[in-house]
Wavefront OBJ file of the C-alpha trace (Angstrom):
o trace
v 52.885 56.575 116.071
v 48.900 57.263 115.968
v 49.843 61.050 116.210
v 48.147 63.003 113.457
v 50.283 63.547 110.312
v 51.451 67.163 109.987
v 51.461 68.901 106.574
v 54.115 71.503 105.721
v 53.842 73.281 102.671
v 56.819 74.521 100.512
v 56.265 77.660 98.952
v 59.407 78.121 97.011
v 57.633 77.796 93.365
v 55.582 80.794 94.192
v 58.928 82.418 94.165
v 60.011 80.941 91.085
v 57.167 82.394 89.295
v 57.717 85.848 90.585
v 61.506 85.731 89.720
v 60.576 84.551 86.076
v 59.952 88.405 85.638
v 61.302 90.125 88.623
v 59.209 92.411 90.776
v 57.302 91.505 93.621
v 54.053 89.448 92.146
v 53.390 86.488 93.150
v 54.644 87.044 96.877
v 55.887 83.661 98.548
v 54.942 85.290 101.827
v 51.444 86.071 100.957
v 51.137 82.445 99.835
v 52.787 81.205 103.195
v 50.204 83.501 105.063
v 47.270 81.776 102.921
v 48.640 78.307 103.515
v 48.607 78.798 107.281
v 45.015 79.974 107.232
v 44.086 77.069 105.022
v 45.412 74.561 107.426
v 48.931 74.029 106.760
v 50.823 72.964 109.937
v 54.194 74.550 109.078
v 56.088 76.403 106.132
v 58.768 75.154 104.394
v 61.281 77.459 102.109
v 64.704 76.410 100.524
v 67.112 79.131 100.501
v 69.480 78.091 97.499
v 73.008 79.329 96.875
v 72.164 80.651 93.776
v 68.830 82.179 95.083
v 66.814 80.884 92.040
v 63.609 81.097 93.937
v 63.656 82.198 97.819
v 65.483 85.067 98.700
v 67.166 86.429 101.713
v 64.379 88.821 102.134
v 61.725 86.109 101.979
v 63.389 84.472 104.623
v 63.349 87.485 106.869
v 59.728 87.945 106.263
v 58.893 84.241 106.237
v 60.713 83.991 109.792
v 58.283 87.100 111.343
v 55.173 85.664 109.670
v 55.870 82.061 111.187
v 56.492 83.328 114.562
v 53.793 85.658 114.592
v 51.523 82.915 113.657
v 52.905 80.348 115.977
v 53.758 77.903 113.510
v 57.012 76.437 112.424
v 59.419 77.348 109.683
v 61.568 74.674 107.997
v 64.303 76.319 106.412
v 65.933 73.831 103.843
v 69.646 74.514 103.067
v 73.007 73.208 101.791
v 75.695 72.499 103.977
v 77.698 75.433 103.581
v 79.431 78.417 105.904
v 76.921 80.961 104.126
v 73.800 78.985 104.817
v 74.862 78.128 108.340
v 75.512 81.711 109.038
v 72.034 82.759 107.612
v 70.240 80.034 109.654
v 72.244 80.801 112.975
v 71.067 84.639 112.532
v 67.230 83.558 112.081
v 67.053 80.826 114.181
v 64.142 78.992 112.586
v 62.170 76.444 114.518
v 63.642 73.642 111.946
v 66.407 73.354 109.654
v 66.701 70.535 107.016
v 69.947 70.120 105.380
v 69.797 68.898 101.763
v 72.164 68.209 98.748
v 72.473 70.926 96.460
v 74.105 71.256 92.897
v 73.941 74.146 90.880
v 73.128 72.602 87.530
v 70.203 70.514 89.111
v 66.423 71.676 88.350
v 65.311 70.701 91.833
v 66.865 68.491 94.402
v 68.108 65.085 93.132
v 68.065 62.434 95.736
v 69.038 62.563 99.445
v 72.251 64.070 101.297
v 74.903 61.274 101.638
v 75.436 61.950 105.447
v 77.267 58.641 105.727
v 80.020 59.686 103.286
v 79.947 63.609 104.757
v 79.781 63.048 108.548
v 82.630 65.141 109.115
v 81.237 68.206 107.273
v 77.791 67.764 108.429
v 78.542 67.009 112.128
v 79.491 70.687 113.216
v 76.784 72.082 111.322
v 74.082 69.885 113.382
v 75.948 70.710 116.423
v 75.859 74.377 115.793
v 72.273 74.589 114.500
v 70.802 72.172 117.334
v 72.791 74.583 119.945
v 71.062 77.671 118.580
v 67.649 76.134 119.260
v 66.688 74.844 115.747
v 65.504 71.146 115.031
v 67.843 69.635 112.690
v 66.609 67.362 109.962
v 68.640 65.542 107.456
v 67.141 64.965 103.768
v 68.142 61.432 103.249
v 67.677 58.125 101.101
v 65.804 55.260 102.670
v 68.836 53.268 103.441
v 70.174 51.884 106.587
v 73.651 53.389 106.583
v 72.136 56.996 106.041
v 69.625 56.260 108.961
v 72.564 55.191 111.322
v 74.741 58.028 110.193
v 71.914 60.653 110.716
v 71.386 59.189 114.181
v 75.252 59.047 114.978
v 75.181 62.722 114.018
v 72.620 63.736 116.630
v 69.843 64.883 114.337
v 66.441 65.049 115.711
v 64.489 64.086 112.609
v 65.086 62.242 109.300
v 63.052 63.072 105.752
v 63.106 60.329 103.451
v 63.259 61.295 100.153
v 60.172 59.994 98.357
v 61.016 61.007 94.727
v 62.017 57.668 93.473
v 58.768 55.977 94.969
v 56.641 58.796 93.277
v 58.266 58.426 89.767
v 59.123 54.914 89.052
v 56.625 52.031 87.583
v 54.334 50.161 89.686
v 56.779 47.020 90.301
v 59.505 49.172 91.260
v 57.388 51.490 93.448
v 56.522 48.291 95.608
v 60.163 47.486 96.341
v 60.819 51.307 97.227
v 58.032 51.257 99.386
v 59.174 48.337 101.258
v 62.583 50.372 101.304
v 60.913 53.169 103.025
v 58.783 51.191 105.620
v 62.167 49.532 106.674
v 64.081 52.651 106.862
v 61.328 54.646 108.684
v 60.996 51.701 111.417
v 64.608 51.622 111.976
v 64.753 55.453 112.307
v 61.923 55.345 114.767
v 63.700 52.745 116.587
v 66.574 54.905 116.928
v 64.476 57.716 118.423
v 64.472 59.747 115.287
v 61.426 61.683 114.098
v 60.384 60.519 110.756
v 59.494 62.831 107.765
v 58.904 62.407 104.040
v 58.734 64.533 101.096
v 59.561 65.094 97.310
v 57.175 64.487 94.224
v 54.116 63.658 96.566
v 50.752 64.267 95.070
v 47.265 63.331 96.597
v 47.647 59.604 95.746
v 51.233 58.928 96.778
v 50.865 61.187 99.976
v 47.888 58.944 101.327
v 49.849 55.781 100.174
v 52.889 57.019 102.142
v 50.917 57.889 105.199
v 48.800 54.826 104.983
v 52.027 52.227 104.811
v 54.296 53.897 107.098
v 52.869 54.946 110.328
v 56.237 55.970 111.523
v 56.039 59.095 109.387
v 54.671 62.310 111.365
v 55.047 64.979 108.572
v 54.976 65.508 104.994
v 56.888 68.444 103.269
v 55.080 69.116 99.932
v 55.505 72.016 97.661
v 55.744 71.674 93.857
v 52.372 69.446 93.422
v 50.569 71.924 95.595
v 51.637 75.146 93.876
v 50.689 73.578 90.545
v 47.397 72.521 91.631
v 46.861 75.962 93.022
v 46.880 77.203 89.599
v 43.701 75.239 88.582
v 41.897 75.103 91.862
v 43.288 77.824 94.346
v 45.764 77.277 97.001
v 43.544 77.044 99.747
v 41.340 74.188 97.991
v 44.686 72.384 96.888
v 45.778 72.110 100.693
v 42.515 71.469 102.018
v 42.508 68.546 99.661
v 45.871 67.247 100.398
v 44.874 67.410 104.051
v 42.011 65.230 103.325
v 44.401 62.614 101.583
v 46.553 62.698 104.703
v 43.635 62.160 106.729
v 42.260 59.121 104.734
v 45.865 57.731 104.724
v 45.502 57.738 108.457
v 42.156 55.976 108.322
v 43.739 53.547 105.916
v 45.997 52.216 108.660
v 43.343 50.583 110.517
l 1 2 3 4 5 6 7 8 9 10 11 12 13 14 15 16 17 18 19 20 21 22 23 24 25 26 27 28 29 30 31 32 33 34 35 36 37 38 39 40 41 42 43 44 45 46 47 48 49 50 51 52 53 54 55 56 57 58 59 60 61 62 63 64 65 66 67 68 69 70 71 72 73 74 75 76 77 78 79 80 81 82 83 84 85 86 87 88 89 90 91 92 93 94 95 96 97 98 99 100 101 102 103 104 105 106 107 108 109 110 111 112 113 114 115 116 117 118 119 120 121 122 123 124 125 126 127 128 129 130 131 132 133 134 135 136 137 138 139 140 141 142 143 144 145 146 147 148 149 150 151 152 153 154 155 156 157 158 159 160 161 162 163 164 165 166 167 168 169 170 171 172 173 174 175 176 177 178 179 180 181 182 183 184 185 186 187 188 189 190 191 192 193 194 195 196 197 198 199 200 201 202 203 204 205 206 207 208 209 210 211 212 213 214 215 216 217 218 219 220 221 222 223 224 225 226 227 228 229 230 231 232 233 234 235 236 237 238 239 240 241 242 243 244 245 246 247 248 249 250
């Protein structure tokens, strides 16, 4: 649990800006290239069913970029036949299964794998068989962690959105939930990631409080900060926050 915490940079919202007017600018693949040069440990991208930001050609180009760079691509996707076929065709390093509703602005909450085991199990099996590490984006709850383990996933990524957006007293309770779930997951042999809503301060706090976490996946905040400071600077500052969180553990 003393390993360096990795930073995965989600470049979805570069594509959101591009798609607001159509055309090719700004290019999320260029953003991914810059992120890797700035020290990101990997790239995350969510191919939604409605293609509201990342598109199929983006995934094709991101797959090639990450393979050339020797860095992992983490493909976020809903549990659908269409997305499964796309993931099997590209065989990214990692696939994170997430919930998805067309009417939501962004991913709201974790995937209810405890309730959807029958649907999720064959998807996990096929993706794992194709060589992708399968992660399940879940709430920090015992039932979800145990279900993820039973399904054979390699990784759980805990939804940190509630921790990041509630008031201080509730945040303390939510952190305890995250800590307990991470401890259980680690004990079951699952690799522990975290993401959603994290900024410099909350990322540092999560790393400091939860030594089981080995990867954070962060997008919206970094792309927003890049407007003011540049992408390389935002990523460097986030990496510094993560390193400080590691030092805070001692």
